[in-house]
Legacy VTK file of the C-alpha trace (Angstrom):
# vtk DataFile Version 3.0
C-alpha trace
ASCII
DATASET POLYDATA
POINTS 436 float
-15.220 13.089 -9.209
-13.537 12.585 -5.898
-13.837 9.208 -4.257
-15.734 9.198 -1.003
-13.036 8.750 1.617
-15.187 7.331 4.359
-16.459 4.563 2.115
-13.107 3.622 0.719
-11.470 3.673 4.141
-14.100 1.205 5.244
-13.299 -0.909 2.214
-9.638 -0.822 3.117
-10.467 -2.275 6.511
-12.544 -5.092 5.047
-10.509 -5.910 2.010
-9.215 -9.417 1.795
-8.072 -11.181 -1.295
-8.657 -14.545 -2.771
-7.110 -16.056 -5.849
-4.530 -15.043 -8.433
-6.266 -12.895 -10.976
-4.155 -12.879 -14.125
-6.375 -15.219 -16.100
-10.028 -15.222 -17.130
-12.869 -17.462 -16.063
-13.618 -19.306 -19.266
-16.105 -22.065 -18.707
-17.382 -20.724 -15.399
-20.360 -18.811 -16.712
-23.276 -19.806 -18.898
-22.950 -20.046 -22.651
-22.111 -16.778 -24.342
-24.539 -17.420 -27.188
-27.628 -17.743 -24.966
-29.409 -15.505 -22.498
-28.509 -16.103 -18.885
-31.001 -18.040 -16.798
-31.917 -15.056 -14.651
-32.764 -12.839 -17.592
-35.199 -15.302 -19.134
-36.779 -16.549 -15.907
-37.181 -13.181 -14.235
-38.910 -11.671 -17.248
-41.011 -14.753 -17.923
-42.365 -15.406 -14.431
-44.010 -12.176 -13.403
-46.584 -14.159 -11.460
-43.782 -15.448 -9.226
-42.514 -12.011 -8.282
-41.876 -11.663 -4.560
-43.180 -8.722 -2.576
-39.671 -8.101 -1.352
-36.110 -9.361 -1.216
-33.921 -9.112 1.880
-30.220 -8.354 2.019
-27.598 -7.591 4.659
-24.810 -5.091 4.097
-22.467 -2.794 5.974
-23.504 0.624 7.220
-20.867 2.084 4.904
-22.606 0.532 1.898
-26.198 1.162 2.958
-26.610 4.280 0.816
-24.969 2.598 -2.145
-27.239 -0.443 -2.138
-30.281 1.683 -1.301
-29.571 3.483 -4.555
-29.385 0.150 -6.391
-32.596 -0.953 -4.644
-34.368 2.173 -5.904
-33.273 1.375 -9.452
-34.416 -2.227 -8.985
-37.824 -1.146 -7.679
-38.301 1.303 -10.516
-37.658 -1.453 -13.054
-39.404 -4.416 -11.412
-41.645 -3.070 -8.635
-39.999 -5.262 -5.982
-38.919 -3.841 -2.642
-35.542 -4.694 -1.123
-35.277 -4.633 2.657
-31.709 -3.704 3.549
-30.374 -4.661 6.961
-27.276 -2.539 7.583
-24.775 -3.358 10.304
-21.226 -2.539 11.281
-18.825 -4.568 9.167
-17.771 -6.680 12.156
-21.368 -7.884 12.590
-22.308 -8.590 8.968
-20.759 -12.048 8.625
-22.386 -13.515 11.734
-25.744 -11.929 10.914
-25.735 -13.467 7.452
-24.764 -16.888 8.781
-27.415 -16.760 11.515
-30.168 -15.693 9.135
-29.209 -18.111 6.375
-28.946 -21.131 8.653
-31.786 -20.128 10.961
-34.565 -20.055 8.410
-35.059 -16.281 8.189
-35.598 -14.773 4.779
-32.261 -13.662 3.396
-31.835 -13.474 -0.343
-28.809 -11.329 -1.168
-25.496 -11.700 0.640
-22.747 -9.152 1.069
-19.608 -11.219 0.495
-16.196 -10.045 1.642
-13.281 -11.435 -0.287
-12.337 -14.051 2.314
-15.836 -15.458 2.799
-16.498 -17.458 -0.416
-14.631 -20.518 0.868
-16.676 -20.642 4.058
-19.985 -19.839 2.371
-19.362 -22.535 -0.225
-18.394 -25.202 2.302
-21.324 -24.446 4.612
-23.810 -24.282 1.752
-24.932 -20.775 2.678
-24.325 -19.389 -0.815
-25.233 -20.916 -4.155
-23.005 -20.988 -7.247
-24.023 -18.295 -9.729
-22.488 -19.663 -12.926
-25.816 -20.624 -14.498
-27.211 -17.123 -14.098
-24.502 -15.192 -15.957
-23.227 -15.604 -19.495
-19.546 -15.748 -20.327
-19.995 -12.406 -22.049
-21.340 -10.840 -18.851
-18.512 -12.239 -16.742
-15.911 -11.150 -19.305
-16.914 -7.510 -18.738
-15.578 -7.741 -15.175
-11.937 -7.691 -14.135
-10.886 -11.368 -13.833
-8.975 -10.861 -10.576
-12.158 -9.917 -8.777
-14.173 -12.776 -10.232
-11.406 -15.109 -9.083
-11.543 -13.886 -5.502
-15.293 -14.519 -5.402
-14.853 -18.085 -6.674
-14.073 -21.496 -5.248
-12.639 -23.729 -7.930
-14.759 -23.214 -11.030
-17.814 -22.041 -9.100
-18.566 -18.328 -8.732
-20.205 -17.693 -5.345
-20.533 -13.917 -5.588
-20.366 -11.297 -8.296
-17.860 -8.517 -7.574
-19.477 -5.098 -7.502
-16.389 -2.932 -6.979
-12.625 -2.965 -7.372
-10.001 -2.217 -4.758
-6.319 -2.826 -4.187
-3.075 -1.704 -2.589
-0.981 0.519 -4.830
2.422 2.115 -4.435
2.130 5.832 -3.693
5.193 8.027 -3.960
6.314 11.599 -3.386
7.095 12.803 -6.889
8.958 15.889 -5.665
11.331 13.779 -3.559
12.072 11.459 -6.462
12.737 14.361 -8.807
15.042 16.004 -6.267
17.043 12.771 -6.166
17.205 12.645 -9.968
14.576 9.955 -10.565
12.101 10.365 -13.398
10.005 7.280 -12.666
8.899 5.269 -9.638
10.524 1.898 -8.861
9.227 -1.281 -10.457
10.849 -3.757 -8.035
11.369 -3.955 -4.290
15.135 -3.827 -4.815
14.788 -0.605 -6.805
12.502 0.918 -4.201
14.905 0.171 -1.365
17.925 1.349 -3.358
16.175 4.602 -4.261
15.148 4.973 -0.623
18.711 4.657 0.665
19.922 7.150 -1.916
17.302 9.708 -0.884
18.075 9.097 2.788
21.794 9.675 2.145
20.939 12.984 0.473
18.766 14.043 3.389
15.617 14.075 1.267
13.651 11.723 3.497
14.015 10.178 6.939
13.076 6.669 5.785
12.239 5.297 2.386
8.931 3.834 3.460
6.855 2.620 6.383
5.223 -0.789 6.196
1.863 -1.732 7.678
3.656 -4.383 9.731
1.609 -4.649 12.903
0.067 -7.989 13.855
-3.004 -7.472 11.732
-4.614 -8.274 8.406
-2.886 -5.353 6.723
0.500 -7.047 6.835
-0.950 -10.286 5.473
-1.977 -8.196 2.454
1.534 -6.783 2.099
3.208 -10.154 2.555
0.820 -11.556 -0.032
1.966 -9.081 -2.672
5.631 -9.651 -1.833
5.242 -13.447 -1.798
4.040 -13.439 -5.399
6.541 -10.745 -6.384
9.372 -13.015 -5.283
7.910 -15.883 -7.301
6.096 -17.740 -4.531
2.575 -18.976 -3.935
0.410 -19.937 -0.992
-0.783 -23.323 -2.204
0.624 -25.592 -4.913
-1.284 -27.564 -7.525
-1.545 -30.513 -5.135
-3.371 -28.409 -2.556
-0.425 -28.181 -0.163
0.564 -24.942 1.579
4.060 -24.068 0.350
4.638 -20.422 1.296
7.720 -21.391 3.335
9.584 -21.667 0.041
12.710 -19.649 -0.707
10.448 -17.035 -2.287
8.404 -16.710 0.891
11.487 -16.491 3.092
13.106 -13.910 0.806
9.920 -11.833 0.815
9.638 -11.858 4.601
13.347 -11.125 5.022
12.959 -8.116 2.747
10.571 -6.575 5.270
12.716 -7.594 8.240
16.019 -6.351 6.826
14.581 -3.063 5.551
13.488 -2.200 9.088
16.771 -3.360 10.602
18.795 -0.985 8.439
16.245 1.860 8.807
15.411 1.953 5.100
11.888 1.313 6.327
10.683 2.986 9.493
11.413 0.549 12.377
8.165 1.709 13.966
6.395 -0.093 11.118
5.844 -3.045 13.456
3.245 -0.901 15.234
1.602 0.553 12.111
-1.726 -0.495 10.652
-2.422 0.057 6.972
-3.775 3.468 7.921
-1.019 4.426 10.369
1.731 4.013 7.784
0.271 6.950 5.870
1.157 9.361 8.676
4.949 9.505 8.152
4.341 9.682 4.402
1.965 12.629 4.772
4.412 14.291 7.165
7.107 14.170 4.477
9.254 11.655 6.366
8.972 8.829 3.808
9.024 8.748 0.025
6.914 5.630 -0.579
3.900 3.933 0.931
1.626 1.082 -0.092
-2.042 1.610 0.658
-5.598 1.279 -0.603
-7.149 3.489 -3.263
-8.510 6.103 -0.867
-4.916 7.135 -0.130
-4.611 9.020 -3.423
-7.212 11.637 -2.513
-6.461 11.479 1.204
-2.732 12.190 0.898
-3.331 14.887 -1.704
-5.769 16.747 0.547
-4.090 19.729 2.288
-6.413 19.233 5.244
-4.714 15.912 5.963
-1.294 16.065 4.403
1.772 18.268 4.220
2.690 16.645 0.881
-0.615 17.392 -0.843
-0.172 17.882 -4.570
3.069 15.888 -4.620
1.649 12.365 -4.410
1.438 10.094 -7.446
0.408 6.461 -7.795
2.232 3.523 -9.376
1.677 -0.192 -9.788
2.882 -2.175 -6.782
6.418 -3.488 -7.379
7.549 -6.878 -8.571
10.924 -8.522 -8.100
13.331 -10.338 -10.379
11.454 -11.920 -13.271
8.059 -10.925 -11.846
7.141 -7.608 -13.459
4.626 -6.462 -10.846
2.647 -8.017 -8.015
-0.309 -6.515 -6.213
-2.932 -7.288 -3.632
-6.564 -6.721 -4.510
-9.674 -6.313 -2.419
-13.234 -5.178 -2.801
-16.334 -7.257 -2.325
-19.382 -8.641 -4.022
-22.935 -9.869 -3.803
-24.053 -13.470 -3.533
-27.364 -15.290 -3.245
-28.330 -17.630 -0.444
-29.058 -21.265 -1.162
-32.377 -20.770 0.644
-33.479 -17.869 -1.571
-36.875 -18.702 -3.111
-36.494 -16.157 -5.894
-32.891 -16.425 -7.120
-33.776 -15.150 -10.592
-34.914 -11.850 -9.062
-31.939 -11.609 -6.733
-29.727 -12.032 -9.789
-31.511 -9.138 -11.481
-30.635 -6.952 -8.480
-26.972 -7.899 -8.889
-27.111 -7.236 -12.626
-28.412 -3.740 -11.987
-25.600 -3.175 -9.471
-22.979 -3.991 -12.125
-24.720 -2.322 -15.064
-22.822 0.352 -16.962
-24.954 3.343 -16.008
-25.240 2.342 -12.359
-21.501 1.713 -12.108
-20.844 5.202 -13.485
-23.345 6.723 -11.072
-21.911 4.784 -8.126
-18.443 6.127 -8.905
-19.797 9.665 -8.975
-22.116 9.413 -5.977
-20.293 7.010 -3.653
-16.696 6.814 -4.833
-16.457 3.102 -5.602
-13.933 2.164 -8.254
-16.035 0.388 -10.909
-15.876 -3.330 -11.599
-16.729 -2.932 -15.288
-13.661 -2.593 -17.487
-15.335 -0.203 -19.897
-16.219 2.239 -17.122
-12.601 2.546 -15.998
-11.612 2.851 -19.660
-14.185 5.571 -20.390
-12.337 8.685 -21.702
-14.736 10.971 -19.848
-14.031 9.248 -16.540
-10.291 9.136 -17.162
-10.349 12.861 -17.871
-11.687 13.514 -14.364
-9.680 10.693 -12.743
-6.398 10.329 -14.687
-4.941 8.167 -11.909
-7.426 5.428 -12.864
-5.414 4.633 -15.997
-2.463 3.462 -13.895
-4.585 1.982 -11.148
-6.565 -0.179 -13.574
-3.390 -1.614 -15.113
-2.505 -3.100 -11.737
-5.449 -5.488 -11.952
-3.512 -7.494 -14.550
-0.963 -8.328 -11.835
-3.411 -9.031 -9.041
-3.042 -11.794 -6.484
-5.018 -12.681 -3.422
-4.740 -14.669 -0.269
-5.827 -18.296 -0.285
-9.451 -19.326 -0.241
-9.833 -21.100 3.105
-13.079 -22.118 4.787
-11.923 -20.867 8.203
-9.943 -17.947 6.871
-10.218 -15.765 9.971
-8.643 -18.377 12.231
-5.951 -19.183 9.666
-5.067 -15.524 9.190
-4.693 -14.909 12.923
-2.325 -17.875 13.120
-0.312 -16.508 10.199
-0.231 -12.993 11.655
1.184 -14.344 14.902
4.001 -16.196 13.160
4.832 -13.290 10.852
4.979 -10.949 13.842
7.374 -13.261 15.674
9.747 -13.042 12.720
9.416 -9.259 12.486
10.188 -8.985 16.207
13.291 -11.151 15.836
11.963 -13.909 18.086
12.400 -16.477 15.303
13.916 -16.426 11.823
11.814 -15.912 8.728
12.311 -19.556 7.793
11.247 -20.763 11.243
8.164 -18.554 11.248
6.994 -19.706 7.836
7.829 -23.353 8.513
5.600 -23.260 11.580
2.796 -21.449 9.747
2.932 -23.945 6.883
2.987 -26.898 9.283
-0.162 -25.675 11.009
-1.792 -24.755 7.694
-1.306 -28.227 6.234
-2.355 -29.886 9.469
-5.462 -27.863 10.268
-6.607 -25.860 7.227
-6.339 -28.071 4.129
LINES 1 437
436 0 1 2 3 4 5 6 7 8 9 10 11 12 13 14 15 16 17 18 19 20 21 22 23 24 25 26 27 28 29 30 31 32 33 34 35 36 37 38 39 40 41 42 43 44 45 46 47 48 49 50 51 52 53 54 55 56 57 58 59 60 61 62 63 64 65 66 67 68 69 70 71 72 73 74 75 76 77 78 79 80 81 82 83 84 85 86 87 88 89 90 91 92 93 94 95 96 97 98 99 100 101 102 103 104 105 106 107 108 109 110 111 112 113 114 115 116 117 118 119 120 121 122 123 124 125 126 127 128 129 130 131 132 133 134 135 136 137 138 139 140 141 142 143 144 145 146 147 148 149 150 151 152 153 154 155 156 157 158 159 160 161 162 163 164 165 166 167 168 169 170 171 172 173 174 175 176 177 178 179 180 181 182 183 184 185 186 187 188 189 190 191 192 193 194 195 196 197 198 199 200 201 202 203 204 205 206 207 208 209 210 211 212 213 214 215 216 217 218 219 220 221 222 223 224 225 226 227 228 229 230 231 232 233 234 235 236 237 238 239 240 241 242 243 244 245 246 247 248 249 250 251 252 253 254 255 256 257 258 259 260 261 262 263 264 265 266 267 268 269 270 271 272 273 274 275 276 277 278 279 280 281 282 283 284 285 286 287 288 289 290 291 292 293 294 295 296 297 298 299 300 301 302 303 304 305 306 307 308 309 310 311 312 313 314 315 316 317 318 319 320 321 322 323 324 325 326 327 328 329 330 331 332 333 334 335 336 337 338 339 340 341 342 343 344 345 346 347 348 349 350 351 352 353 354 355 356 357 358 359 360 361 362 363 364 365 366 367 368 369 370 371 372 373 374 375 376 377 378 379 380 381 382 383 384 385 386 387 388 389 390 391 392 393 394 395 396 397 398 399 400 401 402 403 404 405 406 407 408 409 410 411 412 413 414 415 416 417 418 419 420 421 422 423 424 425 426 427 428 429 430 431 432 433 434 435
């Protein structure tokens, strides 16, 4: 079962990560010993069934959610009108409809929207509609990124992340039997392979002034032992860990261990030197496994393997996650039925079908652990392990504005206009002043 590249490439463009995901969500959902509210109300109030529900989603996900809508109609006899738009238009359409009085029941929620949707009141918390047992079936990292505090504002419907991909043949030629587990190891292995003429550069970062580098800095920040926000709610990513992480990127490009052209690469562009055989490592989204192993795209097809994103020092691994989920508007008149739509989307059989038909990595643990699925997709065994080391960017109400500010300051450091410390000090100053 090959993942659908077009869909996953779209996911890679929209992915944005929320909270640290190495712990569960105990206490967030309804009681494990009782049925969830949606299950009892939806089945007990047939007379209150709506003629239709309305949702907005991306054009890339239209077929996926149309499939879920067909399953929903077959079970409950309720139509779902799906408004599909380009990703760039989805957020504003949802906000306009939700605040303007139009019927909108089910929200597509990107991973950086929960903070805004919670603050504005567009989305409702979903804790009361799902039992702890239901939530426990999902990977905690993805529940975390859909949450604000203890409140879950969307249910994740897919998994995504940035893994480390490597050229196995290059590593073997250099005498390595395993991929690196830390940034130091990766850079040391890179320099060794460069000295032997095996590769031109060890890696190429997605270091242009864009969201992709925020994702990469996020993973490195946690790998070096840092965090975005402390327990007091203060932005603190200008710590030694943050500076060390940013300097790692800067110094690796200065000494050519990483391609100096990385400052112009998006998190799609950095695949090109890897697929040309010029680099040994690359970090990218899940679609890269099939894409780089396809002879139609890549000169290194058949040589690419996947590993968990590296850690550093005492941090074993550190990774950035993405994906997305479904929420319910506060104005929805039939939330119990909207919840049933979401429950179908994350049901075992539908998740298996969605993997086969549309290429989404499942959100249910037991689907990714299914021996039959692992037989067809052996890379999933490694990819799923990464979710235990998942971290996301901070949940901020005006995330888009904050991220652009951060991107600007990171880019100044990468260009050598300011030091890493100066760049992060300025970003933290603005963050604490304008985004707390």
